[in-house]
C-alpha positions as CSV (number, residue, x, y, z in Angstrom):
1,X,-16.3,-54.4,30.3
2,X,-12.6,-54.9,30.9
3,X,-9.8,-54.8,28.3
4,X,-9.5,-58.5,27.9
5,X,-13.3,-58.9,27.4
6,X,-13.3,-56.1,24.7
7,X,-10.4,-57.8,22.9
8,X,-12.0,-61.3,23.0
9,X,-15.3,-59.9,21.7
10,X,-13.6,-58.0,18.9
11,X,-11.7,-61.1,17.9
12,X,-14.9,-63.1,17.9
13,X,-16.7,-60.6,15.7
14,X,-13.7,-60.5,13.3
15,X,-13.8,-64.3,13.1
16,X,-17.4,-64.0,12.0
17,X,-16.5,-61.2,9.5
18,X,-14.1,-63.6,7.7
19,X,-17.1,-65.6,6.7
20,X,-18.7,-62.7,4.9
21,X,-18.5,-62.3,1.1
22,X,-18.4,-59.1,-0.8
23,X,-22.2,-59.4,-1.2
24,X,-22.5,-59.2,2.6
25,X,-21.3,-55.6,2.7
26,X,-24.0,-54.5,5.2
27,X,-22.9,-57.1,7.7
28,X,-19.2,-56.3,7.0
29,X,-19.8,-52.6,7.8
30,X,-21.8,-53.4,10.9
31,X,-19.3,-56.0,12.1
32,X,-16.4,-53.6,11.5
33,X,-18.2,-51.0,13.5
34,X,-18.9,-53.4,16.4
35,X,-15.4,-54.9,16.4
36,X,-13.9,-51.4,16.1
37,X,-15.9,-50.2,19.0
38,X,-14.5,-53.0,21.2
39,X,-10.9,-52.4,20.0
40,X,-11.3,-48.7,20.7
41,X,-12.7,-49.3,24.2
42,X,-9.8,-51.7,24.9
43,X,-7.4,-48.9,23.8
44,X,-9.0,-46.2,25.8
45,X,-9.1,-48.3,28.9
46,X,-5.5,-49.3,28.5
47,X,-4.5,-45.7,28.1
48,X,-6.5,-44.8,31.2
49,X,-8.6,-42.4,29.2
50,X,-11.9,-44.1,30.1
51,X,-12.8,-46.5,32.9
52,X,-14.3,-49.9,32.2
53,X,-17.6,-48.5,33.3
54,X,-17.5,-45.8,30.7
55,X,-17.5,-47.5,27.3
56,X,-17.9,-45.6,24.1
57,X,-20.8,-47.0,22.1
58,X,-21.0,-44.7,19.1
59,X,-18.8,-41.7,18.4
60,X,-21.8,-39.7,17.3
61,X,-23.3,-40.1,20.8
62,X,-20.3,-38.4,22.5
63,X,-20.6,-34.8,23.4
64,X,-18.3,-32.5,21.5
65,X,-16.1,-32.0,24.5
66,X,-15.9,-35.8,25.2
67,X,-15.0,-36.4,21.5
68,X,-12.2,-33.9,21.7
69,X,-10.9,-35.2,25.0
70,X,-10.8,-38.8,23.6
71,X,-9.2,-37.5,20.4
72,X,-6.2,-36.2,22.4
73,X,-5.5,-39.8,23.4
74,X,-6.6,-41.7,20.3
75,X,-7.3,-39.4,17.4
76,X,-6.8,-41.8,14.5
77,X,-8.7,-44.7,15.9
78,X,-11.6,-42.5,17.0
79,X,-11.7,-40.9,13.6
80,X,-11.5,-44.3,12.0
81,X,-14.5,-45.6,14.0
82,X,-16.4,-42.4,13.1
83,X,-15.8,-43.0,9.4
84,X,-17.1,-46.6,9.7
85,X,-20.2,-45.3,11.5
86,X,-20.7,-42.8,8.8
87,X,-20.9,-45.6,6.2
88,X,-23.9,-47.1,7.9
89,X,-26.6,-44.6,6.8
90,X,-25.9,-44.8,3.0
91,X,-24.9,-48.4,2.7
92,X,-26.5,-50.3,5.6
93,X,-29.7,-48.4,6.1
94,X,-29.8,-46.9,2.6
95,X,-29.4,-48.4,-0.8
96,X,-26.5,-46.4,-2.3
97,X,-24.2,-48.0,-4.9
98,X,-20.7,-48.9,-3.8
99,X,-21.5,-50.9,-0.8
100,X,-18.7,-53.4,-1.5
101,X,-16.1,-50.7,-1.6
102,X,-17.5,-49.1,1.6
103,X,-17.1,-52.5,3.3
104,X,-13.5,-52.9,2.1
105,X,-12.8,-49.4,3.5
106,X,-14.5,-50.3,6.8
107,X,-12.2,-53.3,7.1
108,X,-9.2,-51.1,6.4
109,X,-10.3,-48.7,9.1
110,X,-10.9,-51.6,11.5
111,X,-7.3,-52.8,10.9
112,X,-6.0,-49.3,11.9
113,X,-8.1,-49.4,15.1
114,X,-7.0,-53.0,15.9
115,X,-3.4,-52.3,15.3
116,X,-3.4,-49.2,17.5
117,X,-5.1,-51.1,20.3
118,X,-2.8,-54.1,20.1
119,X,0.3,-51.9,20.0
120,X,-0.8,-50.1,23.1
121,X,-1.7,-53.2,25.0
122,X,1.7,-54.8,24.0
123,X,3.6,-51.6,24.9
124,X,2.1,-51.5,28.4
125,X,2.8,-55.2,28.8
126,X,6.4,-54.7,27.8
127,X,6.8,-51.7,30.2
128,X,5.3,-53.6,33.1
129,X,7.4,-56.6,32.4
130,X,10.6,-54.4,32.3
131,X,9.6,-52.7,35.5
132,X,9.2,-56.1,37.3
133,X,12.7,-57.1,36.2
134,X,14.3,-53.9,37.4
């Protein structure tokens, strides 16, 4: 998937997330993970860290070396996605108390991933625009 497709998919998922209530915390956590994965892939593709044929699906499926390599380029967003994924076993698959708070935290982490990706995309757009003018 290319950068624009990742961004469009992430935005679509986030639009659906806005319909969720606090009682929908399982869906909020799942949606935050899905949207965060798309934002992270857009970021990694924009940075040239991964190709569009090499999307990250889940951080826990990465090898240790691949996780470390990607962390060099995007440590905070990668850690944020991992934290959202870590909320799934107790609050989505399990029945632990505090699901609403976990969903709020997932949305905060999603915001960090999104902001980082959008900043990188904008920075590259500004650089290429300046290079064309020069």
